[in-house]
Each structure stands twice: as structure tokens, then as C-alpha cells.
N, C-alpha and C positions, 0 to 999 in steps of 0.2 A: 688729816685727822686733827680735830680740835678738842682740847680738854680744858675745862675751867680749873683754875687754881687760885691761891690767895693773891696772886699778882695780876689776875685778870684772865686773859685767854692766850694760850700758846698753840700755834698751829704750824704744821709743816708746809713749806712752800718750795717750789722749784722753778727754774727758768732755763730755756735753751741757750747754749753758747757754742756756736759752730756746730760740730757734730756731737757735742757732749751736752750734759745737763748739770746745772749747779743746784745743790740741795741745801736748804737752810731751815731755820726756825724763826718765826716771827712771834713777838710777844706784844699783845695789846693790853694796856692797863684797863682797869674797870672804868666805866663811864662812857659817855657818847663821843668824847673827843671834840675836835681833832687834837691829836697829840703831836708834840715834837718827837722825832725818831732818831735813833743812833744806829748806824751800821757798824758792826764790830768786825774788824779786819785782823785775822790771826797772824801770828809771827811765822818764823822760818820753819822749814822742814815739814814733815807730814802732820802738821797741827790742824785739828779739825775745828768745827764750829764752836765747840765748848772750850777750846784751847787745851784739849787733851792730845797726847802724842804717844804712839807706840814706843818712842824712845825714852819716855819718862813713866815711872810707875804712878798709878793712881788716876781715878776718873773725876777728881774734884777740880775741874778746869776753871780758870778765871773768866773765860768768856761767858759761861753759864751764870756764874756768880754776878758778873756785871749786869747781865740781862735782868736777873732777879732784882738787883739793887735799883736799876733804872725803873723797872715796873713799879716798885714800891713808891718811887718818887713821881709817878704819873708820866713817865717817859717811855715811849714804845721803843722796840729794838728789833733788828734783824741781824742774825749771825748765820754764817754759811760755811760749808766745807769747801776749802780750796779743792779743785778737781783732782789733785794728787793726794788727797787725804779723805778720811771718813769712810763710811761703810760701803760706798760705791766705787772705791778706788780701783778695785780689780777690773771692773768693767770699763772704767774710764781711762786708766793709764796707758793701755796699748794705743789709744788714739792720740795721746799727748807726747809720745816719744819724739824728741827733737822739735816739738812745737811749743814748749813752755818758754815764755819770755817774760820780761818785766811787764810788757804791755798786756799779755794775756791775764796777768793778775789784776791789772787795772780794769780790764774788761769784765772780770768777775764782779768787782766792786760796782762798776757802772750798771751792770745788770741788776744788782741788789737795789740800787737807788731807783731804777725804773720800776721795779716791782712795787716799791713803797709809794711811788708817785701815783699809782693807779688806785690806791686805797683811799676812800673818802674820809676815813678817820685819821689820816696822817696829814700833818701840815707840810705840804711839799716845799714851802719856803723855810722850813726849819728841820731839814734833814742834816744830821751831823755824821762825821766819820770818826771812829775811835780805832786807831791802829796800834798794834803792839810790835815793837822790834822791826823786823822786815816789813810788817804791815803798815808802818808809818810811811815808808817810802812809796807804797802804792796809794795811800790816802793823799799824800802830797802831790804825786804825779797826776792823780785824777783831777784835783782842783786846778792844776796848771794846764790841763788840756782845754780849759774853758768849756766844760760840758754844758749840755742843754739844761740839765738840772744841777746847778752848782751846789756844793755843800754850804750850809750856813756857818760852819766852823769846823775845826779839826782838833782832836785830842790825840796827842802823840805820846805814847807810853813807851819808854825805853828806846827812843830813836837813836840810831848811830850818827853822832855828830861828825865822826871821822869816817873814812871809807870802810866798808864792811871788811875788806881784806886787812886793813890796818888794825881794826878792832880785834879781829881773829888773831893776828900775829901778836898783839899785846897780851892776849890771854895765854898764848903758848909761851911767850917770853917769861911771863910770871911763873909758869910751871917749870920752864927750863932753868930758871935761876936757882932752883933747889936741887938740881941733879948734876952729876958729874958729866963733863963735856957738853953742857947745855948750849953754850955758844956755838960749838961745832955742829950740833944737831939743828940749831936754828938756821945756820948757813945752808945746810942740806935742804931744809924745808924751803928757804927762800929760793934756792935754785929750782926746786920742783915747781913752785908757784910761778916763777919767771917763765918756765916752759909752758905752763898752763895758759898764762895770759898771751903767750905768743902763738897759741893754737897748736901746740905740740903736746905729745903725751907727757904726763908729769914724771913718769919713770922714777918713782921715789927710791932713794937709797935703802937697801935692806936693813941698815942699822937704825933707821928711824923708828920711834915707838909705834906700836901697833895702832893706837888711836889716831896718830897723825897720818899713818898710811891709809886708814879707813876714811879720814877726812878728804885726802887727796883723791882717793878712789871715787868717793861720792861726788866730788866736784866734776869729774870728767865722765861720769856715767851718762850714756846717751840720752836718757830720759831728762837729765838736768841741763843739757846744753840746748840752745846758747844762753839760757837763763843764768847759769852759774857765773859765766864770764861777765855778764852785764851787772849782776848783783855785786860782784867782788869789788868793783870800783865805785859803787853807788854810795852816797852819803846824804843824810837829811839836811845838813846845814846848807848845802848849795841849792837845795830846793826851797827851804824855809824862807830864805831871803826874797823869794819871788812870789810867794802866795799873797792873795789879796783878801783873806778872810781872817776872822779872829782865830787864834790858836792857843791851846793850853798844852805846854810841854811838861811831862812828868818823868823824872829819872830818880829812882830811889837811891838812897845812900848805901843800901845793902844790895844793889844791883851788881852782879858779877859779870854780866854779859856786856853791858856798856858801863861807862864810868861817869858819875855825875859831874866830875870836874873835867876830865879829858874830853868827854863828848859834850858836856854841857857848855863849855866855854866857846867852841866854834858855833854852836847853836845860838848862844847869846850874842856873839858878834854879828851873826847873820841877821838877827832881829833887832839890832841896835836902833834906837829911835822909834820903834814900833810900840805904841801904847796898847795895841790890840793883841800882843803876844805876851802870854803870862807863863812864868816858869815856877815849877814846884819841885823841890828836892826833899821829899819826905825822909825823915831820919831812919825809918824802919821798914821801908818797902823794898821788895826784891824786884827782879826783872819782870815778873808776871803780876805785879801790883799786890802780892800777898804780904802779910805782916811777917817779918823775920825777926825773932826775938834775940838771936845770937849776936854778940858783938862782931863787927865787921872783921876785926883782927883775927877772929877765930874761924871765919868762914873760908871755905874753899869750894871750888866747883863740885868736887866729889861729894861733899857733905850737903851743899845747899840745893843743887838741882833735884835730887831725888825727893826732896820735901815740897817741891813746887805744888804738886797736886795731891798731897797727902790728905787723908780724910779729915784731919783736924786743921788744915791750912785755911786761912780766911783772908779776905781782902783787907788791906791796911786801912784802918778807920780814917786816917788823915787823907788818904787818897780818895776814898769814897765821898767824904764830905766836900773835898775840893771839886771833884767832878760834878756832883749834884749842884753845888753853888754856882759853878761856872756855867753849866747848862741853863740853870734858872735865870742867870743874869743875861743870857743871850737868847732867851725865848720870850 
């Protein structure tokens, strides 16, 4: 179904992948085209095409806002629901139990690119991928596969420069620092993760905080395996050094999921000597590229994350200007 709006035309699209179907939204700017296009790749968990999640309050997702911003700039976009997210998840998830892998997410992205390639109003030589968080790993992996339709460039928003497991532990360590017996609890967590990586049950100690036990439980849920073990040791820095297209890396200084210094430094080392890799560390952007007005010293996960998709949250202006300028320079 297609409906005109101020950005041009928005239409629902879908494509088969194995025994399942991937669903998405394509935005075509006004005019005849052909237009450059950006495929938006969502982050971790049950994050849908708009970058909304049942784990976070609010429907004001950055994916939709980015698509609208791109449309105003004359750039088309395609955003899609990962098959374990969105309104079709109940019919799809039974077919995915034990079959979700890092490669299956790359295959979702590859399908999106193929859909765009069939549209005569899309410049097939100027299809970009913009990934957020975990989505940056899939965008990088897609380019490294040497696909038939290679991306013209990549935008990596909030990429983990360290291993995902290391990033997660650093978040837990920051929380543990403020509680009694924090070091002892971290040791129990480390033991559970070691069992997980060895292919054994995590068997978390009952004294661990409920949130940590839920994390461990989610990792070894059958629907998440073997994907969770692959993801846990993945990092963007080891992939970035091997890509052969222009890249824009964005990590906000108000990002609490990854750190602009701890994750930015290995990424910068991986891109050393590459004139076609650009880094941006905006002062007030959070993990989902929204503007965060609070001082970083006053921010905590419990306060910041519920505001990601709040009705009054908006994309950080420094980020949107940089993305638009970078895409214009490469089209």
C-alpha cells in the first residue's frame, strides 16, 4: 500500500528468505530519480524497522526519523523488520528457532539490496548501508562477502569497537562499582559466561542480580542460538580494517552502550592510513543518534534508555548534518 506524504512516497515491501518473509518500508523522495538509497539496519534485540523495541517505551524510533530525514534530502531508503521483530514475529519465530545466525542477518540485508536493485528509480551503484550497534556488524560483513551488488559506502552508528561480550561486561562493571560485593558478583557473571562460550548451560548463581540472570537466560534461549555465541565475540574493528568502501563512523559522547573512546580507539587503529574512513564523535548524541541534553556525568542506563524513543526525542542535529553531507559527497 502506497501513500504520498511530504517526503515523497512510502510503500510496504517484502521479500522471501528461506521459508520466511522479510517485511519493510521503502521511501521514495519526490521527483523522477534515480536516487541514491540507504538501507537501514537495526540494532540488537527485537528492534523493528523503525528502531522501536518492546523492551523500550515509546514508538518514536530513530529508523523512521532517519528515513524521513533522508527523504527530505532527496535520498531514498529501505528499512526492514529483522525476522525476529516486528508485527510478523509470532508467525515467523517458530521457523527460526535454532536457525538465527550472524549470516542470517546478513542475508536479510542482502535481500533488501536486491529489492532496491530492481527499482528503476534507484541508483544501483549508490546503495549505502547504515547500521546501528549490532547492525554495523552485519553491514560490514555484507560488504566483506564481496556481494554481487556491493554497497557504495557504509555508515556505522554506535559500532562496538571491542568484542560485544567485552562491551557488555564493561557496562556491568560500571554498575557493579556502585554496589556492595560488586567484584564478587562480576566473578560469578564471568564464570557463567565462560560456561556459555564453552557450550555448557550458564547455570547462573542465584545471588546474581535479576537483570543479569535475565541476560544470561536470553543468551542461551534456543531461539537465540547459535547466534548469541557468534555475536558475543564479534567486533567492528576487526572487520573495518578489511572493508574497501568509504565509511562514516559515528559514536556519540552520550552513548552509554558503546564508548566513544574505548570503542572508538580500536576502530581508529583499524582504519589508520585510510583517507576514506571518517570519524565523528558528536558531543550530545546517544546510542540511537538522538540528542541527549543531560550531562554525561549525570547519565545512567536506567535514566537514558527509557528516553531513547520518547515522544519529544529527536535526532541529534550534528549527526543528521554529518550524514547528509557525507552521503552528498559520495553520490
